[in-house]
N, C-alpha and C positions, 0 to 999 in steps of 0.2 A: 577458175581458181587463179589469183594468180601466182605466179609463176616467180624464181630467184630473178629470169634472166630481167622481168620488168621492177623488179624491186630495186637492180641493179643501177639500172637507167633512169628510174628516178632520183638514188644514190648522187648519180653522177651528177644529172642536170640539176639539182640542190649544190653541190660542190660548188659547179662551176660559178654559178649564179653568188655563193657567197665570198670566195676566193675575188670575181669581181668587183665588187664593194673594197671603199675604203676602211680599213682595219683601224676601229678605235682602240687599241692597243696600244700602248708606248713600243717604239719599234725594238725596248729590247727586253721586250714578254714574248717572244715569237712563240715561245714552247706552249703558254697559257693558249694562247691564240688557235695552235694548234690540236694543242689537247680539247678542245669546246666544240674544234668542228669536228672533229673524228667523234668526239661522245654523240654529237645532235646526231650526224652519220651512221652510227652504231645502233640509234632509237630508231632513227626510219626503217632501216633494214629491217629490224626485229619487227619493228609494226605490220609491215609489207607484208614480209612470211609469215606471219600469224591470220593474215588474210584480215587485221583493223586499220583505222587511218584515227588519227588523232583528231581531223580537222576536214572532213567528210563535205563533200561541197553539195550545194543543192542539188538533187536529182542521182544522188551517189545512189547506188543498190548496195542493198544490205549485204557488209561483209559474210565469205563464204568461210563458213565452220567445216573443222575438220572433225568427224567422229569417230571415236576410235572405241575399242574395248579392249583391256588391257590386268593382267590378269592380278588378283589380289593374293594376302598371305593367306595360306592356307587353312583350312578352320581344324577346331581341335579333335574334331567327328565327323568320319567322312558316312556319308548317307547315299542312300536311292532310294526311287520309290517314295519319296515327302512329298506334301503337302507346304505349300509357303505362301504367306500373305502379308502385303503393307502395311503397317500403324498409321494409325494417327498422326502420331508423332515421328514420322517419316524415317522409323526402321522397321525392320523387314524381321519377320517371324518363321522358320522353317522346322516340321513337325514331323516326328513320326517318319515315317519308313525301316528299311534294313539299315541300321548304323554302327559301325564298325566298333560301338559300347557293347553290344549283343548280334553277334554276325549269324548267328543263328537262329534268331527273329527276325522273320519276314517284317512284321511291327512294331515299330518300337512307343516310348511313352514319351522318350527326351523330347525337349527341345531348344531354340540355339535363338536368339538377339542378334540382327546384325545394328552396325553403326554407321550408319551413313558419314559419318565425321570421325572417327578412328578407323575406321574401314575393318573392323575385325568382330568376331562372334563371338558370344558369350553364351555360357551356360541360362537357358529361361526356366519358367514355368513347367512343371511336369503336365501330363494332358491327362482328364479324368479316365479317356478312353484312349489305345493306342490307334494310331492311323496309316493308311496305307494308301495312296495316291489313287483321285478317281474310279480302279475297279470297284472298290470300297468305298475312300472316301471323296467328299465333294464341300472344296472351302465356299464360303458366300458370305461377303459384307454384309453387316448390321448398320443399323444407325449410331452414331455417339463412338467411334472407334473401337466398338463390338465386332464380333464376325462368328458364325458357324461354322462346324464342323459335319456336314449329314453324313452317317455311315461310319462305324467306327473300322479299325482294323482288321485282318480276317483270324484274329487271335481277342477279339476285345468284349465277345460276348462269351467266351468259356465258362471264366466265374459267375457270371451273371444269369447265367441260362437264358438269354436271348439271341436273337440272330442276328448276329454282327453289321446289318444291313439296315436293323432297324431301329439303330443308337441314332443318336446322336449328342453331340457336348456343344457351350458356350464360351467363349471366351470374353470375361467381363476386367477390362480394360478403366477401371475405377479398383478394383481388387487385385489386377495384375495376374490372375488366375483363369486355370477351367474348371468348368461350372457341366454336372449332366443335364442335363436338355430333355426335354418328352421324347417319346419313343415313337417310331414312326408308323403309322395303322396298318401299315399296308410295304410286305418283306421283296425288294429290288435285288437283285446284286450286279450293281456295278454299271457305270456309265450313263448315269442317268443327268440331267442336271438342274444347277438351282439355280432360281433366280428372283433379286431382289426387286420387287414390286414398288409401286411409286408411294403406296399408303406404306412403309415399314414393314408389310409382312411377307414372305420368300416361298415362291414355287418351285416345287420340283416332280420333274415331268419323267414319264419311262424310266430307260435303265432296263435290266435283266435279259439273262442269257437268251431269253423268249422275247424280247424287244413289249416287256410287260405297256399297256396302256394308261398306266397308273397316272393319278396327279393327287397332288398333297400342298396344302397348304399350314406352311408355319408362323402362330402368331408370337411376338416376343414379348407381349405382355404378358401373356401366360402360359409361357411356351409350350406349349400344345398345339397339335398336327389335326390337322383337321381331313379326312377324305372329299376332294373333289369331283370335277368331272373327268371323266375318262377323256383322253386323245382321241382324235377322231381316225388316226392314222398308229399304231402301236412301236414305237419305236427305242432305239439306243444310239450311242454316238453321234449324238445331234447338238444342234445349242438352241438355246433357247436364250431372247434379245430384248431385254425393257427396249419400246419406243416411246419417241420422246412424248406422246400419250396418253402414255399409263399402260398400252397393251404390247403384251407380248408376244416376237414372232417366233416361233417353233422351227425349225428349218432341217432336214433331211434328214439322215441316220441311217442304221440298218433295220430291216422290218421282215418278220419270221411269218410265213414260212413258205416256200414255194417248192418245186420238183426240186432247184438245187440247193435248198436249204433258206438261209441271210441272206439277204440282197441289202444292195444299197436302195433307195426310196430319192423321190427329188417331192416327196409330196409335203408341203409348208401349211400351218396353220397359226391361225392366232386366238391368242387367251384373250378374251374381257374381263378384268376382275371384279367391273360394275356390275357383269352377269354370272359372273364362274363360267362361263363357256368358251368352249373352241368353236369355231369356222374357218373350214378350209378355202385357202388363198391358191391365187395360178401357184402355178407348180414351179420345180427351180428350173433352171436354163438345163442342169446337169446332176444328174443323180452322184449324190455324195455324200459319205460318212466321216465323223471325225475329219471333220474341216473346224477353221475357227471364224467366228462373228464378232464385227468391230463392227459400233456404231461411231458414222461421220456424226462430225459439226452439224449439218444442214439437217439430219433425222434420218440420212437411209442406213442401209445396211451394208457393208461388203462379207463376202461369204469367200475366203479363201482356200485351196491348198483341197487337203483332208484325201481320200480314197474315193478311187468309183470303181464302178466295171472296167475289165478286161477279156470280154468273154468267159462266160461259167465257166470252171467255176475259178478264177481270176481276178482279180484287181491287182490298181495301180496308182503308184500317186497322182493324183493332178496335179496341174500348175494353173490348168483357169479356174478362172475370179468371173462372178458376178456380182449385184448390186439389186439392192431388195427398196423401192421405193413405197414406203407404206399409203401415199397420195392416191397411187393407181392400183396399188397394193399387187406388181407384178416383177419377177426379176427381168433385169438387162445384162448380157454379157460384157463384162471389162474387160485388157490389157491380164494375160495372162504374168501367173509369175516367173 
């Protein structure tokens, strides 16, 4: 990263070069010449301080950029336990959770839209069903700017007489509103994963306090759910990652049950959408759950963080990371967080 000292050194060299040249101005106008000189030096200093160059030479490395998080104006509505997703127009929608509008309800039906241009929140469309983050509601993008919320908030099924975990709703980007979608066939309670498949369907796996082995697929054309093959290892708090070849890697999570209750697993399996079946692959280097999985540009998958066992019945946050190679179908350790 360029420092202020290096910027000043460059400015000093330029200053000397400028002062050694013959002044083209009339001697009666020295102040204009000085003004031009100092304006040029100021521009150079600003350019260097920002880590950019007006005319980088061949072989010059890319400028160092400074990234930072800054505070924005407060949202009109405070909320926690909500879900959020980016929209096709570049804005974002923040939905449900416990809000300051209804502080005694854990799951609200209100939403707010964030505009990246104005950096402000405005009221968004009301949900068709209340939502509560992850333990009850899992968001997943669909094609053409739509998205699906799998599972409703804890109170969403009260009036409908349906278990909230069986409910789903879809955001229609054309109408700009939420509509009820088909109900799931099997009830699970939280910590499931929802993965958009290459053909536009959605695969939901696992979840539930007893680490259900269930899987279902959602077809956006019919808005209906279909029961799929069971996972080979029932789990919750796991990840489901779409691979470049269209398969889905299901990794880690909490499994049930042993003498010590639920434990973290190192088991991983791959879902093949062409056959609708799961197949075990090599285990993780470390059993973990509630971690994050990221598809890399080269097709591999990075598993980072989460929780792991620290001697029964305790657990601890993990700094260790690992990478899954879809070619070898094996995991390898990489640097920790």
